C-alpha positions in Angstrom: 0.0 0.0 0.0 2.9 2.3 0.8 4.2 1.7 -2.7 1.0 2.8 -4.3 1.0 6.1 -2.4 4.6 6.9 -3.6 3.8 6.3 -7.3 2.9 9.7 -8.7 3.0 8.8 -12.4 0.1 10.2 -14.3 -0.7 7.0 -16.1 -0.1 3.3 -15.3 0.8 0.7 -18.0 -2.2 -1.4 -19.1 -0.3 -4.7 -19.4 2.7 -6.3 -18.0 4.4 -5.9 -21.4 3.8 -2.2 -21.4 5.2 -2.0 -17.9 8.4 -3.8 -19.0 8.8 -1.4 -22.0 8.4 1.7 -19.8 11.0 0.4 -17.3 13.5 -0.5 -20.0 13.2 2.7 -22.1 14.6 6.0 -20.9 12.2 8.6 -19.8 10.6 10.7 -22.5 12.1 13.9 -21.0 15.6 12.5 -21.5 15.0 11.5 -25.1 12.7 14.3 -26.4 12.6 14.3 -30.2 12.9 17.6 -32.0 9.9 16.8 -34.2 6.7 15.1 -33.1 6.3 12.3 -35.6 2.9 11.1 -34.3 1.0 13.2 -36.8 -0.5 10.6 -39.2 -1.9 12.9 -42.0 0.1 13.7 -45.1 -0.8 17.4 -44.6 1.7 19.4 -42.6 0.1 21.3 -39.8 0.7 25.0 -39.4 2.3 25.6 -36.1 2.9 29.3 -35.2 4.8 28.3 -32.1 7.5 26.3 -33.9 11.0 27.2 -32.9 13.9 27.7 -35.2 15.7 30.4 -37.2 15.2 31.8 -40.7 18.3 33.2 -42.4 17.8 35.4 -45.5 20.9 35.9 -47.7 21.9 39.4 -48.6 21.6 38.4 -52.3 17.9 37.7 -51.7 17.3 41.2 -50.3 19.3 42.7 -53.2 17.2 40.8 -55.7 13.9 41.9 -54.1 15.2 45.5 -54.2 16.2 45.2 -57.8 12.9 43.8 -59.0 11.0 46.5 -57.1 13.1 49.3 -58.6 12.7 48.0 -62.2 8.9 48.0 -61.8 8.8 51.8 -61.2 7.8 53.9 -64.3 10.6 56.1 -65.4 13.4 53.6 -64.5 15.2 52.6 -67.7 18.0 50.4 -66.2 20.0 49.8 -63.0 23.7 50.0 -62.6 26.5 52.2 -64.1 27.8 52.1 -67.6 30.1 49.1 -67.2 27.6 47.1 -65.3 25.0 47.8 -68.0 27.4 46.7 -70.7 28.0 43.4 -68.9 24.2 43.2 -68.3 23.5 43.4 -72.0 25.8 40.5 -72.6 24.1 38.5 -69.7 20.7 39.4 -71.2 21.7 38.0 -74.6 22.4 34.6 -73.1 19.3 34.7 -70.8 21.3 35.2 -67.5 19.9 38.5 -66.4 21.3 39.7 -63.1 18.5 41.2 -61.1 20.9 42.5 -58.5 22.8 44.7 -61.0 23.1 48.2 -59.6 22.0 47.2 -56.1 24.0 47.0 -52.9 22.5 46.1 -49.6 23.5 45.8 -46.0 21.5 43.4 -44.0 21.4 43.1 -40.2 19.2 40.9 -38.0 16.2 43.2 -38.1 17.2 46.0 -40.4 18.4 46.6 -44.0 19.8 49.5 -46.0 20.0 49.6 -49.8 22.0 51.6 -52.3 20.8 51.7 -55.9 22.3 53.1 -59.1 19.6 53.9 -61.7 19.2 55.3 -65.2 16.1 57.5 -65.6 14.1 57.7 -68.8 13.9 61.2 -70.4 11.6 63.3 -69.7 10.6 61.7 -66.4 11.1 64.0 -63.3 14.3 62.6 -61.7 13.2 63.5 -58.1 9.8 61.8 -58.6 11.3 58.7 -60.0 13.9 58.5 -57.2 11.2 59.0 -54.6 9.0 56.3 -56.2 12.0 53.9 -56.3 12.8 54.6 -52.7 9.2 53.8 -51.7 8.9 50.7 -53.8 12.2 49.2 -52.6 11.4 50.0 -48.9 7.9 48.5 -49.3 9.1 45.4 -51.0 11.9 44.7 -48.5 9.5 45.3 -45.6 6.6 43.2 -46.8 8.5 40.3 -48.6 11.6 40.0 -46.4 10.2 41.3 -43.1 13.1 43.7 -42.3 12.9 47.3 -41.2 14.4 49.5 -44.0 16.5 52.2 -42.4 17.6 53.9 -45.7 17.4 53.6 -49.5 20.0 55.7 -51.3 19.5 56.4 -55.0 22.3 57.4 -57.3 21.0 58.6 -60.7 23.9 57.7 -63.1 22.4 58.6 -66.5 19.4 59.8 -68.4 18.2 57.6 -71.2 16.9 59.4 -74.3 14.7 57.1 -76.4 16.0 56.6 -79.9 19.5 58.1 -79.1 21.1 54.7 -78.9 19.4 53.6 -82.1 20.6 56.7 -84.0 24.2 56.0 -83.1 23.9 52.4 -84.4 22.3 53.5 -87.7 24.9 56.1 -88.4 27.7 53.6 -87.8 26.2 51.1 -90.1 25.8 53.7 -92.9 29.5 54.7 -92.7 30.7 51.1 -92.9 
């Protein structure tokens, strides 16, 4: 009777075989698995209390910023002259670099971005830069979940439609 009063386990084994297994196996607290594998369905449950870490590479943040900047009306291209020249070669072989002209610094909870853009003529440069700043900050905040502390815009050039085509045509006529 004294033994029954000392036993404070919440459940007792139903059979002698279960009792032998529970005595032979280490306690569940000492052998706690990282993942509960008792879920029998093929659907993965959503657990908002799951622990772990998520690491987002700087290149992912740069790509998000580059895509957001390219979607702004008035942005002709990203990057300086040399980067655009290499970009044209990459585009020719279907290897477009979406991070061209974008540099980011990423911390644990914050990010900063520097972009070099080419604005289409006759778009207002300050308006385009402001829209790029808002689009990049919004995309990084919503897609990546980081607080954006600054977005610096460098306008490297102004693209005049047809100016590049005229140069190519005059060269072909001379040859």
